[in-house]
SEZATI-745923 format. One record per residue: x, y, z of N, C-alpha, C in turn; residue in one letter; residue number from 1. Coordinates in pm, 1 decimal, decimal comma. Example, Ala and Ser with C-alpha at 12.3 -4.5 7.8 and 13.67 -1.06 7.14 Angstrom:
# SEZATI-745923
n.east / n.north / n.up / ca.east / ca.north / ca.up / c.east / c.north / c.up / type / seq
1319,0 / -569,0 / 780,0 / 1230,0 / -450,0 / 780,0 / 1320,0 / -330,0 / 780,0 / a / 1
1285,0 / -225,0 / 708,0 / 1367,0 / -106,0 / 714,0 / 1290,0 / 3,0 / 787,0 / s / 2
This chain:
# SEZATI-745923
n.east / n.north / n.up / ca.east / ca.north / ca.up / c.east / c.north / c.up / type / seq
2498,1 / -10279,7 / -187,3 / 2549,1 / -10172,9 / -272,0 / 2452,6 / -10155,5 / -390,8 / m / 1
2415,0 / -10031,6 / -417,4 / 2323,2 / -10004,5 / -528,4 / 2397,0 / -10012,8 / -661,5 / t / 2
2320,6 / -10020,9 / -770,0 / 2382,2 / -10022,6 / -903,0 / 2461,7 / -9894,5 / -928,4 / n / 3
2413,0 / -9781,0 / -878,9 / 2485,9 / -9655,1 / -897,9 / 2620,1 / -9658,0 / -824,3 / n / 4
2620,4 / -9713,3 / -704,3 / 2745,6 / -9724,1 / -628,0 / 2842,2 / -9821,0 / -695,7 / e / 5
2789,0 / -9934,3 / -742,0 / 2872,2 / -10031,8 / -814,5 / 2934,0 / -9966,5 / -937,6 / k / 6
2849,3 / -9895,7 / -1012,3 / 2894,8 / -9833,0 / -1136,5 / 3003,2 / -9729,5 / -1109,6 / a / 7
2982,1 / -9644,9 / -1009,3 / 3080,7 / -9541,0 / -978,3 / 3212,5 / -9604,0 / -933,3 / m / 8
3205,6 / -9709,2 / -852,9 / 3326,5 / -9776,9 / -807,6 / 3405,2 / -9833,3 / -925,7 / q / 9
3335,3 / -9897,1 / -1018,3 / 3401,3 / -9955,7 / -1135,3 / 3462,2 / -9847,0 / -1223,6 / v / 10
3390,8 / -9737,5 / -1243,2 / 3443,2 / -9627,8 / -1325,3 / 3570,1 / -9570,8 / -1262,0 / v / 11
3568,8 / -9550,7 / -1131,8 / 3687,1 / -9495,1 / -1064,3 / 3806,4 / -9589,8 / -1074,7 / m / 12
3782,4 / -9720,5 / -1061,0 / 3891,1 / -9817,8 / -1075,7 / 3946,0 / -9817,4 / -1218,6 / e / 13
3857,3 / -9805,0 / -1316,5 / 3900,4 / -9801,6 / -1456,2 / 3979,8 / -9673,9 / -1485,7 / a / 14
3940,8 / -9563,6 / -1425,3 / 4015,9 / -9438,7 / -1442,1 / 4157,1 / -9455,0 / -1386,0 / i / 15
4167,7 / -9522,2 / -1271,2 / 4301,4 / -9548,3 / -1214,4 / 4388,3 / -9623,5 / -1314,3 / d / 16
4331,0 / -9726,3 / -1376,2 / 4407,6 / -9805,1 / -1474,7 / 4444,6 / -9721,7 / -1596,6 / e / 17
4348,0 / -9645,2 / -1647,8 / 4375,1 / -9560,7 / -1764,3 / 4481,6 / -9456,5 / -1731,8 / l / 18
4471,5 / -9395,0 / -1614,7 / 4569,7 / -9293,6 / -1574,5 / 4710,7 / -9350,9 / -1567,2 / n / 19
4722,2 / -9478,8 / -1538,1 / 4853,4 / -9542,8 / -1534,8 / 4919,1 / -9548,2 / -1671,2 / g / 20
4840,1 / -9529,7 / -1777,1 / 4891,3 / -9535,1 / -1914,2 / 4906,4 / -9396,4 / -1976,7 / q / 21
4855,7 / -9294,0 / -1909,0 / 4855,2 / -9158,9 / -1965,7 / 4969,0 / -9074,0 / -1909,6 / l / 22
5018,7 / -8979,3 / -1991,4 / 5116,4 / -8883,3 / -1938,6 / 5050,8 / -8798,4 / -1828,5 / p / 23
5130,5 / -8744,4 / -1740,4 / 5081,4 / -8668,3 / -1625,0 / 4979,7 / -8561,1 / -1663,8 / k / 24
5006,7 / -8489,6 / -1771,1 / 4918,3 / -8378,5 / -1809,9 / 4784,7 / -8424,6 / -1869,7 / e / 25
4771,6 / -8552,2 / -1901,9 / 4647,5 / -8603,7 / -1960,8 / 4565,8 / -8688,8 / -1863,6 / e / 26
4616,5 / -8708,3 / -1743,3 / 4546,6 / -8792,3 / -1646,1 / 4410,1 / -8732,9 / -1611,8 / k / 27
4312,9 / -8822,0 / -1590,6 / 4177,6 / -8780,2 / -1556,2 / 4162,5 / -8766,0 / -1405,5 / l / 28
4087,8 / -8663,6 / -1362,7 / 4056,5 / -8647,8 / -1221,2 / 3946,0 / -8746,5 / -1185,5 / k / 29
3951,7 / -8797,7 / -1065,1 / 3849,8 / -8890,8 / -1018,5 / 3740,4 / -8812,3 / -947,6 / k / 30
3653,8 / -8751,4 / -1027,6 / 3543,6 / -8670,6 / -977,4 / 3420,7 / -8695,8 / -1064,5 / s / 31
3301,8 / -8695,3 / -1006,1 / 3180,2 / -8715,6 / -1086,2 / 3164,9 / -8615,5 / -1200,9 / p / 32
3220,6 / -8495,5 / -1185,1 / 3206,3 / -8391,0 / -1286,1 / 3315,3 / -8392,7 / -1392,9 / d / 33
3411,1 / -8482,6 / -1381,4 / 3520,9 / -8488,8 / -1477,6 / 3467,8 / -8520,0 / -1616,9 / t / 34
3508,1 / -8439,6 / -1714,2 / 3469,5 / -8462,8 / -1853,5 / 3551,8 / -8579,7 / -1906,8 / v / 35
3481,4 / -8678,7 / -1962,5 / 3548,1 / -8795,7 / -2018,8 / 3560,8 / -8787,7 / -2169,6 / l / 36
3449,2 / -8756,8 / -2235,5 / 3448,8 / -8760,3 / -2382,0 / 3350,1 / -8656,4 / -2433,3 / f / 37
3405,2 / -8541,8 / -2470,6 / 3321,5 / -8430,8 / -2516,5 / 3411,4 / -8334,0 / -2592,5 / d / 38
3350,9 / -8249,0 / -2670,0 / 3430,0 / -8152,5 / -2745,9 / 3509,4 / -8060,4 / -2653,9 / s / 39
3467,3 / -8049,0 / -2527,2 / 3535,3 / -7962,3 / -2431,7 / 3651,2 / -8027,1 / -2360,1 / g / 40
3684,7 / -8150,5 / -2393,9 / 3797,6 / -8214,2 / -2328,3 / 3775,5 / -8361,8 / -2303,8 / g / 41
3859,8 / -8416,6 / -2219,7 / 3853,1 / -8558,3 / -2188,4 / 3950,2 / -8638,5 / -2272,2 / g / 42
3920,7 / -8766,0 / -2289,5 / 4007,5 / -8856,4 / -2364,2 / 3969,4 / -8858,4 / -2511,9 / v / 43
4061,1 / -8907,4 / -2595,2 / 4028,9 / -8924,6 / -2736,5 / 3948,7 / -9054,3 / -2752,6 / d / 44
3910,2 / -9086,5 / -2875,2 / 3824,3 / -9202,9 / -2898,5 / 3892,4 / -9333,2 / -2857,2 / s / 45
4022,9 / -9342,5 / -2878,6 / 4096,2 / -9462,2 / -2837,2 / 4097,7 / -9473,9 / -2684,6 / l / 46
4116,0 / -9362,4 / -2617,0 / 4112,7 / -9361,2 / -2471,0 / 3976,1 / -9401,4 / -2418,1 / g / 47
3869,4 / -9355,0 / -2484,7 / 3733,7 / -9391,7 / -2443,6 / 3711,3 / -9541,2 / -2459,2 / l / 48
3752,2 / -9596,2 / -2572,8 / 3735,2 / -9740,4 / -2596,0 / 3813,3 / -9819,9 / -2491,6 / v / 49
3934,0 / -9775,5 / -2460,6 / 4014,9 / -9842,1 / -2359,0 / 3945,7 / -9837,8 / -2223,0 / s / 50
3892,2 / -9722,3 / -2186,8 / 3822,0 / -9706,4 / -2059,6 / 3698,6 / -9797,6 / -2054,4 / l / 51
3619,4 / -9798,0 / -2161,2 / 3497,9 / -9879,6 / -2163,3 / 3529,6 / -10028,3 / -2159,4 / l / 52
3634,2 / -10069,5 / -2228,4 / 3675,1 / -10210,2 / -2225,9 / 3717,0 / -10251,2 / -2085,0 / t / 53
3791,7 / -10165,8 / -2018,8 / 3834,0 / -10193,1 / -1881,9 / 3712,6 / -10203,1 / -1789,6 / t / 54
3617,0 / -10113,9 / -1806,8 / 3495,2 / -10116,7 / -1725,0 / 3418,3 / -10246,7 / -1747,8 / i / 55
3401,8 / -10285,6 / -1873,4 / 3330,6 / -10410,6 / -1904,7 / 3399,3 / -10530,1 / -1838,7 / e / 56
3531,9 / -10533,7 / -1843,8 / 3607,7 / -10643,4 / -1782,2 / 3590,6 / -10643,3 / -1630,9 / q / 57
3596,5 / -10525,1 / -1569,6 / 3582,6 / -10514,9 / -1424,9 / 3443,0 / -10556,5 / -1379,5 / k / 58
3341,0 / -10521,4 / -1454,2 / 3203,9 / -10561,9 / -1419,3 / 3192,6 / -10713,8 / -1424,9 / i / 59
3250,2 / -10772,5 / -1527,6 / 3243,3 / -10918,2 / -1539,8 / 3321,8 / -10987,2 / -1427,7 / e / 60
3441,6 / -10938,2 / -1399,8 / 3524,5 / -10998,7 / -1295,6 / 3462,7 / -10982,2 / -1156,9 / e / 61
3411,6 / -10864,5 / -1128,4 / 3362,9 / -10832,5 / -994,7 / 3221,6 / -10884,0 / -968,9 / t / 62
3134,7 / -10870,5 / -1068,6 / 2993,3 / -10901,2 / -1046,7 / 2942,0 / -11018,5 / -1129,8 / y / 63
3026,4 / -11074,8 / -1214,8 / 2985,3 / -11188,9 / -1296,0 / 2881,1 / -11155,4 / -1400,6 / g / 64
2878,9 / -11029,6 / -1444,2 / 2780,2 / -10982,7 / -1541,4 / 2853,5 / -10939,4 / -1668,2 / i / 65
2810,5 / -10991,8 / -1782,2 / 2869,4 / -10950,7 / -1909,4 / 2787,4 / -10835,6 / -1966,4 / t / 66
2854,2 / -10723,1 / -1992,0 / 2787,5 / -10607,2 / -2051,7 / 2867,6 / -10558,8 / -2171,6 / v / 67
2799,3 / -10496,0 / -2263,7 / 2862,0 / -10429,3 / -2378,2 / 2811,4 / -10285,7 / -2377,0 / t / 68
2898,0 / -10192,9 / -2341,1 / 2855,3 / -10054,3 / -2321,8 / 2831,8 / -9978,7 / -2451,5 / l / 69
2884,8 / -10028,1 / -2561,6 / 2860,9 / -9963,4 / -2691,2 / 2757,8 / -10039,6 / -2773,2 / l / 70
2674,7 / -10116,9 / -2703,7 / 2575,8 / -10200,1 / -2770,2 / 2474,4 / -10118,8 / -2851,3 / e / 71
2431,0 / -10007,4 / -2796,5 / 2328,8 / -9925,4 / -2860,0 / 2396,4 / -9806,2 / -2927,5 / d / 72
2431,3 / -9821,5 / -3054,1 / 2505,0 / -9718,1 / -3128,2 / 2428,8 / -9586,0 / -3131,7 / i / 73
2297,5 / -9589,8 / -3127,1 / 2212,9 / -9471,6 / -3136,4 / 2230,1 / -9376,5 / -3018,0 / d / 74
2287,3 / -9424,2 / -2908,3 / 2295,9 / -9340,8 / -2789,4 / 2377,9 / -9213,9 / -2811,7 / i / 75
2477,6 / -9220,8 / -2896,0 / 2562,3 / -9103,3 / -2916,4 / 2492,2 / -8992,3 / -2992,9 / l / 76
2386,9 / -9027,4 / -3065,2 / 2313,7 / -8925,2 / -3137,8 / 2220,0 / -8847,7 / -3046,1 / e / 77
2182,9 / -8904,9 / -2933,4 / 2093,2 / -8839,0 / -2839,0 / 2175,4 / -8781,1 / -2724,1 / n / 78
2159,8 / -8833,0 / -2606,4 / 2241,8 / -8789,7 / -2493,7 / 2372,7 / -8866,1 / -2495,4 / d / 79
2479,5 / -8799,3 / -2460,6 / 2610,8 / -8862,2 / -2458,5 / 2635,9 / -8919,0 / -2318,2 / n / 80
2619,6 / -9050,1 / -2299,5 / 2641,9 / -9106,9 / -2166,7 / 2789,5 / -9111,0 / -2127,9 / p / 81
2877,1 / -9078,0 / -2221,2 / 3020,5 / -9082,7 / -2194,7 / 3079,2 / -8944,0 / -2169,0 / f / 82
2994,6 / -8844,2 / -2153,0 / 3041,5 / -8706,6 / -2137,7 / 3118,2 / -8685,7 / -2007,1 / k / 83
3063,2 / -8731,1 / -1895,2 / 3128,0 / -8713,4 / -1765,5 / 3133,1 / -8846,2 / -1689,8 / t / 84
3209,5 / -8846,4 / -1582,6 / 3215,4 / -8965,3 / -1497,0 / 3075,3 / -8999,6 / -1446,9 / v / 85
2999,0 / -8898,8 / -1403,1 / 2864,9 / -8922,9 / -1349,5 / 2769,8 / -8975,6 / -1456,4 / m / 86
2772,5 / -8917,5 / -1575,9 / 2681,4 / -8965,7 / -1681,1 / 2716,6 / -9108,5 / -1721,6 / s / 87
2845,1 / -9143,3 / -1719,1 / 2886,4 / -9279,8 / -1750,8 / 2840,7 / -9375,4 / -1641,0 / l / 88
2857,6 / -9337,0 / -1514,6 / 2813,7 / -9422,4 / -1403,5 / 2661,9 / -9442,2 / -1408,6 / a / 89
2587,3 / -9336,0 / -1439,3 / 2441,2 / -9347,8 / -1451,0 / 2403,5 / -9443,9 / -1563,7 / d / 90
2473,5 / -9433,4 / -1675,8 / 2448,0 / -9521,2 / -1789,9 / 2477,6 / -9667,1 / -1753,7 / y / 91
2590,2 / -9689,5 / -1686,8 / 2627,0 / -9825,6 / -1646,0 / 2522,5 / -9881,0 / -1549,3 / i / 92
2476,4 / -9798,7 / -1454,4 / 2373,7 / -9843,7 / -1360,1 / 2247,0 / -9884,1 / -1433,4 / a / 93
2209,2 / -9810,2 / -1537,9 / 2089,3 / -9846,9 / -1615,0 / 2111,1 / -9975,9 / -1692,1 / s / 94
2232,3 / -9997,8 / -1741,8 / 2263,9 / -10123,5 / -1811,7 / 2255,4 / -10240,2 / -1712,5 / v / 95
2308,6 / -10221,3 / -1592,1 / 2302,0 / -10325,4 / -1490,2 / 2158,2 / -10356,7 / -1451,1 / l / 96
2075,3 / -10252,7 / -1442,4 / 1933,8 / -10274,1 / -1409,6 / 1864,4 / -10353,8 / -1518,1 / e / 97
1895,9 / -10325,1 / -1643,8 / 1838,0 / -10400,8 / -1754,5 / 1878,9 / -10547,5 / -1750,3 / k / 98
1998,1 / -10572,0 / -1694,7 / 2049,0 / -10709,5 / -1681,8 / 1987,0 / -10780,7 / -1561,5 / k / 99
1905,1 / -10706,0 / -1484,2 / 1839,1 / -10765,9 / -1369,6 / 1920,6 / -10767,8 / -1243,4 / g / 100
2014,0 / -10676,1 / -1233,2 / 2099,1 / -10670,5 / -1113,0 / 2078,0 / -10540,6 / -1037,6 / n / 101
């Protein structure tokens, strides 16, 4: 399984968990194009932190790799890796590659 496939799988599992806590009208669609965190929609900042924490835990549990997705604070000033499901999965895959996996 490639890092991109691993990342997408973890993001989708985390969305399932987050959706279990959200009202029906706020649930996220499980699609690469789903907006996660942007002025045009998605979750609020607390929802984003919850999603990222769940993803970090799932990566550690599943792959034995400790990651911190908000490690580089500067990322939000440039490209927003949290904008869509796909951009988040791409970002996670790059973090995994940096970790040597």
